[in-house]
N, C-alpha and C positions, 0 to 999 in steps of 0.2 A: 172236041168240047171246049177247049181253051179258046180256039178261034171264034166259036159261036158266042162265047161269053164276051170276048173283046168286041165282036161286032155289035152285040146288043148294047154294050156300054157306050160305044161310039154313037149308035143310033139314039140312045137316051140323051147324050150331050147335044146332038143336033136338034132333037125334039125340044129340049129345054130352051136352047138358044132361039129357035123359031117362035116358041110360045112367048118368051120374054120380049122379042121384037114386036110380036103382034100386040101385046099389052101396051108397049110403049107407043105404038101407032094409034092407040085409041080403041082397040078392040075391047068389048065388054068382058068383064070377069064372069065366069060361071061359078055360081055359089054352090053348085052340086058337089057331092063328095068325090066324084070322079075327076074333078078339076085339080087335084093336088099334084103338083109336079115338083120333084126335088130341085132345089136351087143349087146351081153349080157356080154362082157368081164369085164365091170365095173359096173354091175347091183347092186352091194352092196355098191358102193362108194357114198359118199355124206352125208348130214344131215338126221337124222331121229328123229321122235317124237313119243312117245307112252305112255301107261299107264300100271299099273301092280296091281295085287291083290295077297295076299298070307297070310301066317301065320308065327309067330315067337315064339320061346321058348328059354329059357336060364337059367342062374344061377346068382343069386345075393347073394354074400357072405358077411356077416357082421362080423367084428372083433372088440372087445373091446380092444383097445391098451393102455389104461392108467388107468382105474378104478379098484379099489379093490372089488367093490360091485359084479361085474359079474365074478370075478375070471378068467379074460381073456377069456370070452365066445367067441365061434366061431361057426357059423351055416350058413346054406345056404337055400335060397328060390328058387323056380322054377317058375319064372314069364313067362307069355306067352301072346299072343295077336294076333290081326288082323292087317295086313299090307296093305296099299293102297297108291298109289302115281303115279307120272308121271316121265318119263325119257326123256332126250335129249342127243343125241350123234352124232358122226361123224365117218364114216368108210373110210379107204383107202383100196383098193384092189390091190393085186399084184399076179395075177394068181389065185391060189386056196387059197392063204393066205390073211386073212383080219385082219387089226389092226386098232385100233381107241381109242377114249376116250368117256366116258359116265358119265353123272351126274344124280342123282335122287333127288327128293323132295317128301316128303310124311309124313304119320303118321305111326310110328313104333308100337304103341299100346301095348308096353311091360308093364305088370303090375303083381305084386305078393307080398305076405306078408309071413313072417315066424316068429315064436315065439320060444324062448328058455326058459326053466324053471329050476330054481335052488331051489329044494324042501326044504332044511333045513331052508331057510329064507323066504319061500313063495314068491319068487322073480320071476317075469316074465319080459322079455324084448322082444319087437316086433319091427321089421323093415319092411318098405315097400319101393318098388322101382317102379317108374312110368316113362316111356319114351314115349314122344309124337312125336313132329316134328323131322324128321331126314333128313339127306342129305348125299350123297356119291359123290365122284369124283374118278373114277377108269379108269385104262387102260384096254383094251381088246385085246386079241390075239386069232384068230380063224383060222380054216382050213375048207374048203368046202369038203364034202364027200358025193357023191350021192345026191346032193341037200340039204344036211344038213350042217349047220355050227356048229362045236363043238368048244367051246372057254373056255379060262381061263380068270379070271379077278381079279383085286386087286387094293387097294389104300386106300384113306381116307374115314372115316365114322364118323359122329358126330350126337349127339341126345340131345334134350332138356330133361334133366333128373331131377327128384325130388326123394330124399331119405329122409325118416323120421324115427326117433327112439323114442320109448316110453319105459321108464324104470319105472316099477310099482312094488312096494314092499308093501304087505299088512300086513306083520307081525309087531309085536311091536318093533322089532329090527330096522326096517326101517320106516314104516309108512309114506311114501312119494312117489310121482311119479313125474318124470321130462320127458320132451320131447325136441326134437330138429329136425330141418329139414334143408335141403340144396337143393336149386334149381340152376342148372347151365347148360350151354351147354357143354357137354363132348365130347372131340375129341378122336378118336381112329383109328383103322384100320380094314380092311375087306379083305377077300380073298375067292375065290370060282370059280364057273364055271357053264356052262349050254350048252344048244343047242338051235338053232334057225332055222326055216325053212320057205320057201316061202308059203304064203297063197293065194296070188293073185298078179298080177303085182303091185309092189310098196309096198305090204303088207307082213308082216311076223309075226309069233308068236314064243314065246320062253318060256322055263322053266329054272329057275335059282336057284342055291343054293349059299348062302353066310354064312360064319362064320365071326363074328365080335367081337371085344373087345373094350369096351368103357372106360377102365381104372378104376381109383379109385376116390371116392368122400368121403369127411369126414364131419360128423355132430358132433356137440359138445352139450352135455347136461350140464346144470348148476349144481353147487354144491347143495347138499341137505342133509337131515339127513342120507340118505342111502350112502352118499359118493360123490365122484366126485370133480371137474367136470370131466366128462368122454369124451373121443373122440372115435368116431366110424368110422371105415374105411369100406366102402361098395364098393366091386368090382363087376362089371357087364360084362358078356359076353353072347353071344347067337348065335343062328343060325336062318336063315330064308329061306323059300322056297316060290317062287312066280312065277306066270305065267303072261305073258304080251303080248301085241301086239304093233307092230311098223309100222309106215308109213314112207317110205324113199322119201325124196325130191331130186331125182336124178339130177334135173336141177341146184341145188346149190352145186357146187363142187369146190374144190381147184384143180389147175392144177397138174398133176402128171408127 
């Protein structure tokens, strides 16, 4: 039954397109009551609301920029996680071109840990990165091709991120451990693209890829027998792939 409904919907789209083309070529209008054909010229216009699920993976690079203990250590972790959230947006349609704005709220779920070892002193340092709540505000520009909308997107992205550093030295030279953490809402940018297609009247589904950069965050460890105080700069960027579903409120539109 669902396939039959979808087939009927697609048939209506092609029928409307053929009728509109015939009228534009000079075919006379039929004034009879049977000539009423629903207009799909602005079917993508208006507000839409939806939800998304997906996954993310990235790189979290820690750099000791001030301490002698770590001899300017530099290493990277590969955090990953599960993405879930909701989106709200608005489309304007101009023929086959669609442009608009979209915002997201959700959980980024990015988490990972890495450790570096400096053997001569029995020295270990570990850092962890966790990103939870995130939001985006992006522009979108797409084109309709055979019922599919292919689009590019880019703009702002921010995430509530915590980085922590633990410096541990077990040898007699050091004999001390210190730690530090920093939690803040980090602002960055994102760019990507995707495709979206009709699922049923008013409904569509999409698959989207985004690359994002959340910038740098610094954590400071206190002075100890092993040296310091040290400052650690942690840079985080990543990628995400998500699938989503949208419902368009076509009755709520700005005039064009």
